[in-house]
matplotlib code that plots the C-alpha trace (Angstrom):
import matplotlib.pyplot as plt

x = [-12.9, -13.0, -11.7, -8.6, -8.1, -8.1, -5.5, -3.4, -3.4, -3.0, 0.1, 1.8, 1.0, 1.8, 5.2, 6.0, 5.4, 7.4, 10.4, 10.3, 10.3, 13.2, 15.3, 14.3, 13.9, 16.9, 16.4, 18.0, 15.8, 16.0, 16.6, 17.8, 20.7, 21.6, 21.9, 24.3, 26.2, 26.7, 27.7, 30.3, 31.7, 32.3, 33.6, 36.2, 37.2, 37.7, 39.9, 42.0, 42.5, 41.4, 41.5, 42.1, 44.7, 44.9, 41.1, 40.3, 39.0, 36.0, 35.6, 33.8, 30.1, 30.5, 28.1, 25.6, 25.5, 25.2, 22.1, 20.7, 21.1, 18.7, 16.4, 15.7, 15.3, 13.5, 12.6, 11.1, 9.0, 7.7, 7.1, 5.6, 5.9, 4.5, 1.1, 0.8, 1.7, -0.9, -3.5, -2.2, -2.3, -5.8, -7.0, -5.4, -7.0, -10.4, -9.9, -9.3, -12.3, -14.5, -13.5, -14.0, -10.3, -9.8, -6.5, -3.5, -1.6, -0.8, 2.1, 2.2, 5.6, 4.6, 5.2, 8.9, 11.1, 11.7, 15.3, 13.9, 11.4, 14.0, 16.4, 13.6, 12.5, 16.1, 16.7, 13.3, 13.4, 17.0, 16.1, 13.2, 15.4, 18.0, 15.5, 14.2, 17.8, 18.1, 14.9, 16.4, 19.2, 17.0, 13.9, 14.9, 12.6, 13.8, 17.4, 16.9, 16.1, 18.9, 21.5, 21.5, 23.0, 25.6, 26.6, 29.1, 32.7, 34.5, 33.2, 32.5, 30.0, 27.5, 27.1, 25.0, 22.0, 22.5, 19.5, 16.5, 13.3, 11.4, 13.5, 11.8, 8.5, 9.6, 11.2, 8.4, 5.6, 7.1, 8.0, 4.6, 2.6, 5.0, 5.9, 2.3, 1.5, 3.9, 2.5, 5.4, 4.4, 6.7, 5.9, 9.4, 11.9, 14.3, 17.2, 16.8, 16.8, 20.0, 21.8, 20.9, 21.9, 25.3, 26.0, 25.0, 27.4, 30.1, 29.6, 30.2, 32.9, 36.5, 37.6, 39.0, 38.2, 39.2, 36.0, 37.3, 34.5, 32.0, 32.5, 30.3, 27.4, 27.8, 28.3, 31.5, 33.4, 35.7, 32.7, 30.4, 33.0, 32.5, 28.8, 29.7, 32.4, 32.1, 32.9, 30.4, 31.6, 30.1, 28.9, 26.7, 25.4, 22.9, 25.4, 27.0, 27.0, 23.5, 23.6, 22.2, 23.2, 23.9, 26.3, 25.0, 22.3, 24.9, 26.9, 23.7, 22.4, 25.8, 25.9, 29.1, 32.1, 35.4, 38.1, 40.9, 41.3, 39.1, 40.4, 41.2, 38.8, 36.8, 33.2, 29.9, 28.5, 29.0, 28.9, 28.8, 30.7, 27.5, 25.3, 23.8, 25.6, 23.0, 20.4, 17.4, 18.6, 19.5, 16.0, 14.4, 16.4, 14.0, 11.0, 12.1]
y = [20.9, 17.5, 16.0, 18.2, 17.5, 13.8, 14.4, 16.4, 13.8, 11.0, 12.8, 12.7, 9.1, 7.9, 9.6, 8.5, 4.9, 5.4, 6.9, 4.0, 1.4, 3.3, 3.0, -0.5, -2.3, -1.5, -2.2, -1.1, 2.0, 3.1, 6.8, 7.0, 4.6, 6.0, 9.5, 7.9, 6.0, 8.9, 11.2, 8.7, 8.3, 12.0, 12.3, 9.6, 11.5, 14.6, 12.7, 10.9, 13.7, 17.1, 20.0, 22.4, 20.5, 23.0, 22.7, 20.7, 17.1, 18.0, 21.5, 24.4, 23.6, 20.0, 18.6, 21.4, 20.6, 16.9, 17.7, 19.9, 16.9, 14.7, 17.6, 18.8, 15.4, 13.6, 15.5, 18.5, 16.4, 14.5, 17.6, 20.0, 19.7, 16.4, 16.8, 20.4, 19.8, 17.0, 19.5, 22.1, 19.7, 18.6, 22.2, 23.1, 20.2, 21.1, 24.7, 23.6, 21.3, 24.4, 25.4, 21.9, 21.1, 17.6, 16.6, 18.9, 16.7, 18.8, 16.8, 13.0, 11.4, 8.0, 6.5, 7.1, 4.3, 4.6, 5.9, 8.7, 9.7, 9.8, 11.9, 14.3, 14.7, 15.3, 18.0, 19.8, 19.7, 21.0, 23.8, 24.9, 24.7, 26.9, 29.6, 29.2, 29.5, 32.8, 34.0, 33.1, 35.6, 38.2, 38.5, 40.1, 38.0, 34.8, 35.9, 36.1, 32.4, 31.5, 33.2, 30.2, 28.2, 30.9, 31.2, 28.3, 29.6, 26.3, 24.2, 20.5, 17.9, 18.3, 22.0, 20.9, 20.4, 23.3, 25.4, 27.1, 24.9, 27.6, 26.8, 23.4, 25.2, 27.6, 25.0, 22.4, 25.0, 26.4, 23.0, 21.4, 22.9, 22.4, 18.9, 18.0, 19.1, 16.5, 13.0, 10.9, 7.2, 6.1, 6.4, 6.1, 8.9, 7.5, 7.3, 11.0, 12.0, 10.0, 11.2, 14.8, 14.2, 12.9, 15.8, 18.2, 16.6, 16.6, 20.4, 21.3, 18.8, 19.6, 17.6, 18.4, 16.3, 17.2, 16.9, 18.1, 19.2, 17.7, 20.8, 22.7, 20.2, 19.2, 21.5, 20.9, 22.1, 24.4, 26.2, 26.2, 27.6, 30.9, 30.9, 30.9, 33.6, 36.4, 39.0, 39.2, 40.6, 44.0, 42.6, 40.0, 41.8, 39.0, 36.2, 33.7, 30.0, 29.1, 25.6, 22.9, 19.7, 21.1, 23.9, 24.3, 26.8, 29.2, 29.0, 29.4, 32.4, 34.0, 33.7, 31.6, 33.0, 31.3, 34.0, 31.7, 28.8, 29.7, 27.1, 29.5, 32.4, 33.8, 32.4, 33.9, 37.4, 40.9, 41.0, 37.2, 37.6, 38.8, 36.0, 33.5, 30.2, 28.0, 26.0, 27.6, 31.2, 30.6, 29.3, 32.3, 34.8, 35.1, 36.1, 39.5]
z = [93.1, 94.7, 91.5, 91.6, 95.3, 94.6, 91.8, 94.2, 96.9, 94.4, 93.0, 96.4, 97.2, 93.7, 93.6, 97.2, 96.1, 93.0, 94.9, 97.5, 94.7, 93.0, 96.1, 97.2, 93.9, 91.6, 87.9, 84.6, 84.2, 87.8, 87.7, 91.3, 90.9, 87.5, 89.1, 91.7, 89.0, 86.6, 89.5, 90.7, 87.2, 86.8, 90.4, 89.6, 86.4, 88.4, 90.9, 88.2, 85.7, 87.0, 84.7, 87.6, 89.5, 92.4, 93.1, 96.2, 95.6, 97.6, 96.3, 98.0, 98.5, 97.2, 99.8, 99.3, 95.6, 96.4, 98.4, 95.6, 93.2, 95.2, 96.3, 92.7, 91.2, 94.0, 97.2, 95.4, 93.2, 96.3, 98.4, 95.9, 92.2, 91.2, 92.8, 91.8, 88.2, 87.9, 89.0, 86.5, 83.6, 84.3, 84.8, 81.5, 79.7, 81.2, 80.1, 76.5, 76.6, 77.2, 73.6, 72.2, 72.2, 73.7, 71.9, 71.8, 69.4, 66.3, 64.9, 65.1, 65.0, 66.4, 63.0, 63.4, 64.8, 68.6, 68.0, 65.8, 68.3, 71.1, 68.9, 67.9, 71.6, 72.7, 70.1, 70.4, 74.2, 74.3, 71.9, 74.1, 77.2, 75.5, 75.0, 78.6, 79.8, 78.0, 79.6, 83.0, 82.3, 80.6, 82.9, 86.3, 88.4, 86.7, 87.2, 90.9, 90.9, 88.4, 90.5, 92.8, 90.0, 89.3, 92.9, 92.3, 92.7, 92.3, 89.4, 89.6, 88.2, 91.1, 90.3, 87.4, 89.6, 92.0, 91.0, 92.6, 92.7, 90.8, 87.8, 87.7, 87.6, 84.8, 82.6, 82.9, 82.4, 79.2, 77.9, 78.5, 75.6, 72.7, 73.8, 74.4, 70.8, 69.4, 69.4, 70.6, 70.5, 73.3, 77.0, 78.5, 77.8, 80.3, 77.7, 76.9, 80.5, 81.3, 78.3, 79.1, 82.8, 81.7, 79.4, 82.1, 84.6, 82.0, 81.2, 84.8, 85.6, 86.5, 83.4, 80.0, 76.9, 73.3, 71.3, 68.0, 65.6, 68.1, 70.3, 67.8, 68.6, 72.2, 75.2, 77.2, 80.3, 78.3, 76.8, 79.8, 82.2, 80.3, 81.0, 84.7, 84.4, 86.9, 84.2, 81.3, 78.0, 77.1, 73.8, 75.6, 78.7, 79.4, 79.2, 76.8, 76.0, 77.1, 75.7, 78.0, 76.2, 72.7, 71.9, 68.3, 69.3, 70.6, 67.4, 65.3, 67.3, 67.9, 71.7, 71.7, 73.5, 74.3, 74.1, 75.6, 77.9, 80.9, 83.3, 86.2, 85.5, 88.5, 88.6, 89.9, 89.6, 91.0, 94.8, 95.1, 98.3, 100.0, 98.5, 101.0, 101.3, 102.9, 101.0, 102.8, 102.4, 98.7, 98.0, 99.7, 97.7, 94.8, 97.0, 98.3]

ax = plt.figure().add_subplot(projection="3d")
ax.plot(x, y, z, "-o")
ax.set_aspect("equal")
plt.show()
């Protein structure tokens, strides 16, 4: 028990030091400033060439979503998730050791070039997240948490990171085992994270870009707006367009749905008018 307590405490102190260094010592692979930079880039796109021209520059809940961005990527990790996840990982490894399993790696890809490993990680991780996203809509308890993300009524880039902190727990828990079984030979997946962050900001932005055939591969605002539509088609009662970074999964599994230009469609869900609007109340919603 003392071992796990030390891991728990060490997780807090280690992440606190990491976060402090991120803010005070900028460098090329500094996630904090990349988040700021990518966010400013898409905010400028929305100001210069907005898709919905009548939407306010600082749309409804803009500042709430800005807080969600930093909470979910930094504060939540510092306050709860980082230390707790370190304990979980070590408990899981110790559990496997009881059965003589000391190495989870089942597929070794570390012989591939770095670009190949990054591409493989990006595709596999996105595929896992696509299925998790469907679970968030299908499982009633998970949907209670996911409703926070769908409580957006005016879409913009920062809505990308408005989600309940329990989504972090669900996504990371389900991702852990399959990704741990693949022997990636690189330690820093920074490029994958930034690329996924940029696509996520783009999907939710008030911006229109003609992708041509690439729309069948990459998610985009004109596809993702229908995922947030208030009215769900009867043929897909659990939702449509679940793609995170890649749209190809929706086309492959027949969950794609773009009936017409959805620029001005109502967003949200039934009875959204009665849904809490404050950060604290939204994050208590799934627990009653």
